[in-house]
Structures are given as structure tokens and as C-alpha cells.
C-alpha positions as CSV (number, residue, x, y, z in Angstrom):
1,M,-9.2,14.3,13.3
2,P,-7.9,13.6,9.5
3,K,-9.0,9.8,8.3
4,T,-6.0,6.8,7.8
5,P,-4.4,6.4,4.1
6,D,-6.3,3.4,2.4
7,P,-3.4,1.4,0.6
8,F,-6.7,-0.2,-1.7
9,H,-7.4,4.2,-2.9
10,D,-3.1,3.9,-3.3
11,F,-3.9,1.2,-5.4
12,V,-6.3,2.3,-8.0
13,A,-4.5,5.6,-7.7
14,E,-1.2,4.5,-9.3
15,L,-4.2,1.5,-11.3
16,F,-6.0,4.1,-13.4
17,A,-2.2,6.7,-13.7
18,P,-2.2,6.8,-18.1
19,M,-5.1,8.5,-17.8
20,G,-3.6,11.2,-15.5
21,T,-4.1,12.2,-12.0
22,V,-7.4,11.1,-10.6
23,S,-8.9,12.1,-7.1
24,I,-11.1,9.8,-4.8
25,R,-13.6,10.6,-2.1
26,R,-14.7,8.7,0.7
27,M,-18.4,8.0,0.2
28,F,-21.2,5.8,2.3
29,G,-18.4,3.8,3.0
30,G,-16.5,3.7,0.0
31,A,-14.8,5.5,-2.6
32,G,-15.7,8.3,-6.1
33,V,-13.7,7.6,-8.5
34,F,-12.9,11.3,-10.3
35,R,-11.3,13.1,-13.3
36,D,-12.3,16.3,-14.9
37,G,-14.3,16.4,-11.5
38,L,-17.0,13.8,-13.0
39,M,-17.9,10.3,-10.5
40,F,-16.9,7.6,-13.7
41,A,-16.0,4.9,-10.7
42,L,-17.4,3.3,-7.6
43,L,-15.1,1.6,-4.6
44,G,-16.7,-0.7,-2.6
45,D,-15.4,-4.1,-0.7
46,D,-11.6,-3.1,-2.4
47,T,-13.8,-4.5,-6.2
48,V,-13.3,-1.5,-8.7
49,Y,-16.2,-0.5,-10.7
50,L,-16.9,1.3,-13.8
51,K,-19.5,3.5,-14.8
52,T,-21.3,2.4,-17.7
53,D,-24.1,2.6,-20.3
54,A,-25.0,-0.3,-22.2
55,R,-22.1,-0.8,-24.5
56,L,-19.2,-0.8,-22.4
57,R,-22.1,-2.6,-19.8
58,V,-21.6,-5.6,-22.5
59,D,-18.6,-5.6,-23.3
60,L,-17.4,-5.5,-19.3
61,E,-19.2,-8.7,-18.9
62,A,-18.4,-10.4,-21.5
63,E,-15.5,-10.0,-19.9
64,G,-16.8,-11.7,-16.1
65,S,-17.8,-8.0,-14.7
66,A,-20.1,-8.3,-12.6
67,P,-22.6,-5.4,-11.4
68,F,-22.4,-3.0,-8.6
69,L,-26.0,-4.1,-7.4
70,W,-27.1,-1.8,-3.1
71,T,-29.3,-3.6,-1.0
72,K,-31.6,-1.0,0.7
73,P,-32.2,-1.8,4.3
74,S,-35.8,-0.4,4.3
75,T,-37.2,-2.6,2.2
76,G,-34.4,-5.6,0.9
77,E,-35.1,-3.2,-2.4
78,V,-31.8,-4.5,-5.1
79,I,-30.8,-1.5,-7.3
80,D,-29.0,-2.3,-9.2
81,M,-26.2,0.8,-9.8
82,G,-25.4,1.3,-13.0
83,Y,-21.5,0.4,-12.1
84,V,-20.0,-2.6,-13.0
85,S,-17.1,-4.1,-11.5
86,L,-13.1,-3.9,-14.0
87,P,-12.3,-6.7,-15.0
88,S,-9.9,-8.9,-12.6
89,S,-7.0,-8.8,-16.2
90,A,-7.2,-5.5,-15.9
91,M,-5.7,-4.9,-12.3
92,D,-2.1,-5.5,-12.8
93,D,-2.4,-3.8,-16.0
94,P,-2.5,-0.2,-15.3
95,D,-2.2,0.1,-19.3
96,E,-5.8,-2.0,-19.4
97,A,-7.1,-1.1,-16.7
98,S,-7.0,3.3,-17.8
99,Q,-8.5,1.8,-21.0
100,W,-12.1,0.6,-19.1
101,A,-11.7,3.4,-17.0
102,R,-10.8,6.5,-20.0
103,R,-14.4,4.9,-22.2
104,A,-16.7,4.8,-18.4
105,L,-15.1,8.5,-18.0
106,S,-16.1,9.2,-21.4
107,V,-19.7,7.6,-20.4
108,A,-19.4,9.7,-17.7
109,K,-19.5,13.1,-19.2
110,A,-22.3,11.9,-21.7
111,K,-25.0,11.2,-18.9
112,A,-23.5,15.2,-17.5
113,A,-24.1,16.7,-21.0
114,A,-27.7,15.4,-20.9
115,K,-28.0,16.5,-17.7
116,P,-30.7,19.7,-18.1
117,V,-29.0,22.9,-16.6
118,T,-31.0,24.1,-13.9
119,K,-30.7,27.6,-11.8
120,R,-29.8,27.3,-8.3
121,K,-32.0,29.5,-6.2
122,G,-29.1,33.1,-4.8
């Protein structure tokens, strides 16, 4: 049975249109936002969270953004997933949103490049 369209996903795709085509895939009750095969944003509870490094995180938090925190059900441990919300001012401005998203995509690319290459078992 096909999934019903999600209006928030459509909104996010339009919001990030200035940076080119993005794809959105449902996962774990939320969704991931991808460009060039890399996930650079996470959607949860109608909020956009961007992948961050230390520098981007500081810049986002200076704009009033908050981290995405996940609570592990089995232990109650709160885990910072390394994503921080898109500033509220960017939610109405595709150019601003895409500027932030390009920075998050750069973080995703840098993190992917830093991962060691592993051999797949054939």
C-alpha cells in the first residue's frame, strides 16, 4: 500500500529548492533529507534539523535553534544526534534555508569523506 503524501515533506522540498532537487525518505517515525546521496537534514515533529559540526552548531544556536535529542526507550538516556533545528526565520525564506542547508550538506560531505572505506563481503 503506497504511503500518503506528507504536506510537510512537500513544503521542505520547496523550501530547499534554491539548492537543487532534494529527496525525502521516511525513517524511524521521521524522515531524512538527502542531496547527492547524503543525508544533511532530519525531519521530526514538523521541524527541520540540520546535520552539524561544532562551528555550524554554534552559528545555529546563536540564531535560537535547538538540538534534536533522542531518548533511548530502554534506559531513558538522552542522546544528542548531532542535528540542530533550522532557525525560525529560515522557515519562511527559501534562500536563507538553502544557505543553512548548503552548510549542513558540506558537513555531511566532510563526515562521509572522513569515514574509512570498508570492504564489502561478496
